[in-house]
C-alpha positions as CSV (number, residue, x, y, z in Angstrom):
1,M,136.7,120.9,71.1
2,H,135.2,121.4,74.5
3,A,136.6,120.2,77.8
4,L,135.0,117.0,79.0
5,H,133.2,117.1,82.3
6,V,131.9,113.9,83.9
7,A,129.6,113.8,86.9
8,G,129.4,110.5,88.8
9,N,129.9,107.3,86.8
10,K,127.8,108.2,83.8
11,F,127.8,111.2,81.6
12,C,125.6,112.2,78.6
13,G,126.0,115.6,77.0
14,Y,127.5,117.4,74.0
15,Y,131.1,117.3,73.1
16,L,133.4,118.2,70.2
17,D,131.0,120.6,68.4
18,H,128.5,122.4,70.6
19,E,125.1,120.7,70.0
20,Y,125.8,118.4,67.1
21,T,127.5,115.3,68.6
22,Q,126.2,113.8,71.8
23,V,128.5,111.6,73.9
24,C,127.5,109.1,76.5
25,M,129.9,107.2,78.8
26,K,129.8,105.2,82.0
27,N,132.6,104.5,84.5
28,F,135.0,106.8,82.6
29,S,138.0,107.2,84.8
30,A,139.9,110.5,84.6
31,E,142.7,108.8,86.5
32,A,142.9,106.0,83.9
33,R,143.0,108.6,81.2
34,K,145.9,110.4,82.9
35,R,147.8,107.1,83.1
36,G,147.5,106.9,79.3
37,R,144.7,104.3,79.1
38,K,142.9,104.2,75.7
39,F,139.2,103.5,75.5
40,P,137.1,101.7,72.8
41,V,134.5,104.0,71.2
42,V,131.2,103.6,69.3
43,V,129.9,106.0,66.7
44,F,126.1,105.6,66.7
45,L,123.9,106.9,63.9
46,H,120.2,107.5,64.7
47,G,117.2,106.7,62.5
48,C,115.1,108.8,60.2
49,Q,112.4,110.3,62.4
50,R,114.3,112.2,65.2
51,F,117.4,112.3,67.2
52,S,117.3,110.4,70.5
53,G,120.0,110.0,73.0
54,E,118.4,106.8,74.3
55,Y,120.4,104.4,72.1
56,A,123.7,106.2,72.9
57,A,122.9,105.8,76.6
58,W,122.0,102.1,76.1
59,L,125.4,101.5,74.4
60,A,127.1,103.4,77.2
61,D,125.4,101.0,79.7
62,L,126.9,98.1,77.7
63,G,130.4,99.6,78.4
64,Y,131.2,101.8,75.3
65,I,131.8,105.5,75.1
66,T,129.3,106.4,72.5
67,F,129.4,109.4,70.1
68,S,126.1,110.1,68.3
69,P,126.0,112.9,65.7
70,D,122.6,114.6,65.5
71,S,121.9,114.7,61.8
72,F,118.9,117.0,62.3
73,Q,121.1,119.9,63.5
74,R,122.4,120.2,59.9
75,E,121.0,123.0,57.7
76,G,118.4,121.8,55.3
77,R,118.1,118.4,57.0
78,S,114.5,117.0,57.0
79,P,113.3,113.6,58.1
80,H,114.0,110.9,55.5
81,C,110.6,109.5,56.3
82,A,108.9,112.7,55.1
83,T,107.2,112.8,51.7
84,G,109.2,114.6,49.0
85,V,112.6,114.5,50.7
86,S,115.5,113.5,48.5
87,K,116.6,110.2,50.0
88,D,119.8,110.1,47.9
89,L,120.8,113.5,49.4
90,I,120.0,112.3,52.9
91,H,122.2,109.1,52.4
92,L,125.1,111.2,51.2
93,M,124.7,113.4,54.3
94,R,124.8,110.4,56.6
95,Q,128.0,109.2,54.9
96,S,129.6,112.6,55.5
97,E,128.6,112.4,59.2
98,I,130.4,109.2,59.5
99,T,133.6,110.7,58.0
100,Y,133.3,113.8,60.2
101,A,132.9,111.8,63.4
102,R,135.9,109.6,62.6
103,E,138.1,112.6,61.8
104,Q,137.1,114.2,65.1
105,L,137.8,111.0,67.1
106,R,141.4,110.9,65.7
107,K,142.0,114.1,67.6
108,L,141.3,112.5,71.0
109,D,144.4,111.0,72.6
110,W,142.3,108.8,75.0
111,V,140.5,107.0,72.2
112,D,141.8,103.5,71.2
113,Q,142.0,104.2,67.5
114,S,142.2,100.5,66.7
115,K,138.9,99.9,68.5
116,V,136.4,102.3,67.0
117,F,133.1,100.7,66.1
118,L,130.3,101.9,63.8
119,V,126.7,101.3,64.8
120,G,123.5,102.5,63.2
121,M,119.7,102.1,63.7
122,S,117.2,102.0,60.8
123,E,118.2,104.9,58.4
124,G,121.4,105.0,60.4
125,G,121.7,101.2,59.9
126,R,121.6,101.7,56.1
127,A,124.3,104.3,56.4
128,V,126.5,101.8,58.3
129,A,125.7,99.1,55.6
130,D,126.6,101.5,52.8
131,H,129.9,102.5,54.5
132,T,133.1,100.8,53.4
133,G,134.1,100.4,57.0
134,A,137.4,102.2,56.6
135,G,138.7,103.4,60.0
136,F,136.3,101.1,62.0
137,K,137.1,97.8,63.7
138,A,133.5,96.4,63.1
139,K,130.0,97.4,62.2
140,V,126.6,96.8,63.8
141,I,123.5,97.2,61.7
142,L,120.2,97.5,63.7
143,A,116.7,97.4,62.2
144,Y,117.8,97.3,58.6
145,D,118.0,94.3,56.3
146,C,120.6,95.6,53.7
147,K,117.9,95.5,51.0
148,K,120.1,98.1,49.2
149,G,123.2,96.0,49.7
150,L,126.1,95.7,52.1
151,A,129.3,97.5,51.2
152,S,132.2,95.1,50.6
153,G,135.0,95.0,53.2
154,S,136.8,92.8,55.6
155,E,135.5,94.3,58.8
156,P,133.1,92.0,60.8
157,V,129.4,92.8,60.8
158,L,126.5,92.1,63.3
159,N,123.0,92.6,62.0
160,L,119.9,92.6,64.2
161,V,116.3,92.9,62.9
162,G,113.2,92.5,65.0
163,I,111.2,89.4,63.9
164,L,108.0,91.7,64.0
165,D,109.6,94.6,62.2
166,W,106.9,96.5,60.4
167,E,109.3,97.8,57.7
168,W,111.7,94.9,57.1
169,G,109.7,91.9,58.2
170,N,112.2,89.2,59.3
171,G,114.7,90.0,56.5
172,L,118.4,90.0,57.4
173,C,121.7,91.3,55.8
174,G,123.6,88.6,53.8
175,V,126.7,88.1,55.9
176,S,127.5,84.5,55.1
177,G,131.1,84.2,54.0
178,R,132.1,87.4,55.8
179,P,134.6,86.5,58.6
180,N,133.3,86.8,62.2
181,S,129.9,88.2,61.0
182,F,126.4,87.3,62.2
183,A,122.8,88.1,61.5
184,F,119.9,87.5,63.9
185,N,116.2,88.2,64.3
186,V,115.3,89.7,67.7
187,P,112.5,87.6,69.1
188,E,109.1,89.3,69.8
189,R,110.4,92.7,68.8
190,G,109.5,95.2,66.0
191,H,111.4,98.1,64.6
192,S,112.8,99.1,68.0
193,F,114.4,96.9,70.5
194,L,116.0,99.4,72.8
195,E,117.5,97.7,75.9
196,D,116.2,94.3,74.8
197,E,118.0,91.6,76.6
198,F,118.6,89.4,73.5
199,A,119.9,92.4,71.5
200,S,122.1,93.6,74.4
201,E,123.7,90.2,74.8
202,K,124.4,89.9,71.0
203,I,126.0,93.3,70.8
204,K,128.1,92.8,74.0
205,M,129.3,89.4,72.7
206,F,130.1,90.7,69.3
207,L,131.9,93.9,70.3
208,G,133.4,92.2,73.3
209,Q,135.6,89.9,71.1
210,F,137.5,92.9,70.0
211,K,138.2,94.5,73.4
């Protein structure tokens, strides 16, 4: 693992494993860490087309240290969206990325291990939906409607899908009957709703209940 260097009150860069996992954080206090403070953490999974640190930075702005594995750094990894790519293989790879990230976070003494959250966008959202939730306090599924199902489990789930989403329409994950779980369409948004005020508030309120 690399040493963590933070400049100012916000940091985005690579940590843990050279150029595979990006971490973004804001107002991370080295003094608080020295005093033994534990921090809640988000693991964020990107979509099928490309890795972008924008979502990790957005979640950091909402107050969460965010680790985002770059799936495209893996050997043999091609965009899920591309013709001829084995989608089953890709989905297995995304599950292994979740397991790897959680294992690495257990090595960090400043992470509140009881408050680690799993968030995914589009293809990453499907990976979150498919995951059993073991090791995570709650899950957030963005821009995916759980068409392939939602793994059973007791962890709360928040699902957000843009009302104008070109891929999923206004479909939503079926979370009725699951404790403390919610599904909403994001008004006037399509497949992406980065920094959208409605989405930001829903995520903050949902994750905030566990802080």
